[in-house]
N, C-alpha and C positions, 0 to 999 in steps of 0.2 A: 347788315353785319358791320359795315364801316361806321355807321352811326353809333352802334353799341360800343364798338372799340373806342371811338372818339370820346364818348361819355365816360367810359371806364378809365381812359387815360386821364381825363380831367379829374375824376374822383381820386385816382391814385396820386396825382400831383397835389391835389388839395390836402390829402392825408399827410403827405410828406411835409408840406408847409406847416400844418398844424403840429405835427410831431416835432419839427425843428423848433417851433416857437416854444413848445412845452419843455423841450430839452435844450434850451438856448445855452445854458452854462456848459453843459456837456459838449455840445456841438462847437462852441467857441474853443474849448480846451482841445478837442480833437483836431480842429482846424489849425490851432496854434502849434500843436505837436507836429503835424504834417508840414506846416510851413517852416518850422525850425529845421526839420530834416532836409527840406529842399534847400534852405539857405546854407546849411552845413555842406551839402553835396556840391552846391555851386561854388562855395569858397574853396573847397578842396580842388575842384577842377580849375579854378582861376589860378591857384598857387602852382599847380602842375604846369599850366600854360605859361605862367610867368617864368618858370625855370627852363622850360623846354624851348621857348622862343629864341633866347640867345644861343643856346646850344645848337639848334637847327641852323640858325644863321651862320654860326662859326663853321659848322660842317659844310654848308653850301659854299662859303667863302673859300675854305681850304680846297674843296674839290674843284671849284671853278679855276682857281689860280694854280693848283697843282697839276691840272691836266693840260695847261697851256704851255 
């Protein structure tokens, strides 16, 4: 059973490779779209962190010296 599963897994992987080669333009466009979405999300996160870092530092500074 393990041998059959291993062979079937290889066949499925081979089919995926052939399918990806035949649909190369589509796959590149699909990857590009997903990559653009990832970049957009990462940039939004970085902007949020860029604004939050000074605010958090100010709050910590105020709390530290206000309680002393």
